[in-house]
C-alpha positions in Angstrom: 30.0 2.2 -16.7 32.8 3.9 -15.8 34.1 3.1 -12.7 32.5 5.6 -10.7 29.8 4.8 -12.1 29.9 1.0 -11.3 30.9 2.1 -8.0 28.0 4.5 -7.0 25.5 1.9 -8.2 27.4 -0.4 -5.7 27.5 1.6 -3.0 24.3 3.0 -3.9 22.4 0.0 -3.8 24.2 -1.7 -0.4 22.5 1.5 1.2 18.9 0.4 -0.1 19.6 -3.5 1.6 21.1 -4.8 -1.7 24.0 -6.1 -2.4 25.1 -6.4 -6.3 27.6 -9.7 -7.1 30.2 -8.6 -9.5 28.1 -10.5 -12.6 24.7 -8.5 -11.4 27.1 -5.2 -12.1 28.3 -6.7 -15.4 24.5 -7.2 -16.1 23.8 -3.3 -14.9 26.9 -2.0 -17.8 25.2 -3.8 -20.3 21.4 -2.3 -19.3 22.9 0.8 -19.2 24.8 0.4 -22.5 21.9 -1.0 -24.5 19.7 1.4 -22.9 21.3 4.6 -24.1 22.1 3.2 -27.4 18.2 2.6 -28.1 17.1 5.8 -26.6 18.9 7.8 -29.1 16.0 5.9 -31.7 13.4 5.8 -29.4 12.1 7.7 -26.8 12.9 5.1 -23.7 13.6 7.6 -20.9 14.2 11.5 -20.5 17.7 10.7 -18.8 20.8 11.1 -20.6 23.5 11.3 -17.9 24.9 8.4 -16.4 25.0 9.6 -13.2 21.1 10.4 -12.9 20.2 7.2 -14.4 22.1 5.0 -12.1 20.6 6.9 -9.1 17.3 7.9 -10.8 16.3 4.7 -12.1 18.6 1.5 -11.2 18.8 2.9 -7.5 15.3 3.8 -7.3 14.3 0.4 -8.9 16.3 -1.3 -6.5 15.0 0.3 -3.5 11.8 -1.5 -4.0 13.5 -4.8 -3.3 12.8 -3.2 0.3 9.0 -3.8 0.3 9.6 -7.6 -0.7 9.8 -10.8 0.9 13.1 -12.1 2.9 13.9 -14.6 0.4 13.1 -12.6 -2.5 11.3 -15.3 -4.7 7.9 -13.3 -5.0 5.6 -13.2 -8.2 5.8 -9.8 -9.6 4.0 -7.6 -12.1 5.5 -4.4 -13.4 2.4 -2.1 -14.4 3.5 0.2 -17.2 7.2 -0.8 -16.8 8.0 1.2 -20.1 12.3 0.4 -20.5 12.0 -2.2 -17.7 11.7 0.4 -14.8 11.8 -0.7 -11.9 11.3 -4.6 -12.9 14.0 -5.7 -14.7 16.5 -4.2 -12.0 15.0 -6.3 -9.3 14.9 -9.3 -11.6 18.7 -8.5 -11.7 19.4 -8.2 -8.5 17.3 -11.2 -7.1 17.0 -13.7 -9.8 14.4 -16.0 -8.0 11.3 -13.2 -8.5 9.4 -14.6 -11.3 8.8 -10.9 -13.5 5.9 -9.9 -15.5 6.3 -6.6 -17.4 3.0 -5.1 -18.8 4.1 -1.8 -21.2 1.2 -1.6 -24.0 4.2 0.5 -26.3 4.7 -1.7 -28.8 8.5 0.1 -29.0 9.4 0.0 -25.9 8.0 -3.8 -25.2 10.5 -4.4 -28.4 13.4 -3.0 -26.1 12.2 -5.2 -23.5 11.9 -8.1 -25.1 15.8 -7.6 -26.4 16.9 -6.8 -22.9 15.8 -10.0 -21.6 17.5 -12.0 -24.2 20.5 -9.6 -24.4 21.1 -10.2 -20.5 19.6 -13.9 -20.4 17.0 -13.1 -18.0 14.7 -16.0 -17.3 11.1 -16.2 -15.6 10.5 -12.8 -17.3 7.0 -12.4 -19.5 6.3 -9.1 -21.3 2.2 -8.3 -21.6 1.9 -5.7 -24.8 -1.9 -5.0 -23.4 -3.0 -2.1 -20.9 -3.1 -3.8 -17.3 -7.1 -3.6 -18.3 -6.8 -6.3 -20.6 -4.5 -8.1 -18.8 -6.7 -8.1 -16.1 -8.8 -9.9 -17.6 -7.0 -13.0 -18.4 -7.8 -16.2 -16.5 -4.0 -17.0 -16.6 -3.4 -14.1 -14.8 -6.3 -14.4 -12.1 -4.2 -14.3 -8.5 -1.0 -14.8 -10.1 1.1 -12.1 -8.2 2.2 -11.2 -4.8 3.6 -7.6 -5.8 2.2 -5.4 -7.9 4.5 -2.0 -9.0 3.8 1.0 -9.9 6.2 3.7 -11.1 5.8 7.3 -12.6 1.5 6.3 -13.2 -1.5 7.8 -11.9 -3.3 5.3 -9.3 -6.5 5.9 -11.3 -4.9 4.5 -14.2 -4.2 1.1 -13.0 -5.0 0.8 -9.1 -8.6 -0.3 -9.7 -7.8 -3.2 -12.1 -5.2 -4.8 -9.5 -7.1 -6.7 -7.1 -7.9 -9.4 -9.7 -3.8 -10.0 -10.4 -3.1 -10.4 -6.6 -3.0 -13.1 -4.4 -5.2 -13.1 -1.2 -2.0 -11.2 0.3 -0.9 -9.9 -2.4 0.3 -5.9 -1.7 1.0 -2.8 -4.4 4.5 -1.4 -4.3 3.9 2.4 -5.2 6.8 4.5 -5.7 6.7 8.3 -5.3 8.3 11.3 -4.2 6.6 12.2 -1.0 4.8 10.3 1.3 0.9 11.2 1.4 -0.1 14.5 3.4 -4.0 13.7 2.6 -6.4 11.2 2.3 -6.5 10.0 -1.2 -8.7 7.3 -3.1 -6.9 4.1 -3.1 -9.6 2.2 -5.1 -10.7 -0.6 -2.4 -7.2 -0.4 -1.1 -5.6 0.5 1.7 -2.2 2.4 2.4 -0.5 0.8 5.4 3.2 1.6 5.1 5.4 3.9 4.0 9.2 4.0 3.6 11.1 6.5 3.3 14.8 6.9 1.5 17.0 9.2 -0.3 18.9 8.6 -3.2 22.4 8.9 -4.3 24.7 12.0 -4.4 21.8 14.7 -4.0 19.4 13.4 -6.4 16.3 13.7 -3.9 14.2 11.5 -1.7 11.8 8.8 -2.9 9.0 7.2 -0.8 7.6 3.5 -1.4 3.5 3.5 -0.3 2.7 -0.1 0.5 -1.1 -0.6 -0.3 -3.5 -4.1 0.8 -6.8 -4.7 0.2 -8.6 -3.2 2.9 -10.4 -0.1 4.2 -8.2 2.9 4.3 -10.0 4.5 7.1 -9.1 1.8 9.7 -6.0 1.7 8.7 -2.0 2.9 10.4 0.6 4.3 8.4 4.3 3.6 10.1 7.0 5.0 8.4 10.7 4.4 8.2 13.3 6.2 6.7 16.6 4.9 4.8 19.2 7.6 4.5 22.1 7.1 1.6 
């Protein structure tokens, strides 16, 4: 990454409560290089400019750390991970996280395996399956503290997440705006929303925190973080 891109990532990460070490910044530089290289051969992401990738993918992924435990040692499953967002940036920032990436597309899964090896990330696993299949695997039952959903329809994955989550497990739903009308959360309830702005005018985002329960009885406290 160019110096201004590194500084954008450094400052953007601080604003979402994630101070990156020099080692982590170096890993992000490699991640970006590999992402751009692979993207010329297979369709990983639609973004082309470094600044937009850093703000809309890297910093936006790091914002999910606001929904993790204070000690950042959660067991996380990233549903439909694609090129690794938001799971891989979180792993770089919080090495103690135990991460499972679910990505059924073989080419994208190949990139995930490659970047995990290149960055020498440990405790990261890739399931080249659909979430519907993973939810039936005995070894995955109740294994995760958090499930991450980004750029997917809730109806395509939320009905299958309860078997994967532990008793107090939650879903972190990355979305563009707050919920303005009742929605079907398939046995979960929206218990909290965290609002924040991306750097350099790339827009605002919201994390919706979903937990098992009755949506009719839940309240939705909101907080705002400005970058």
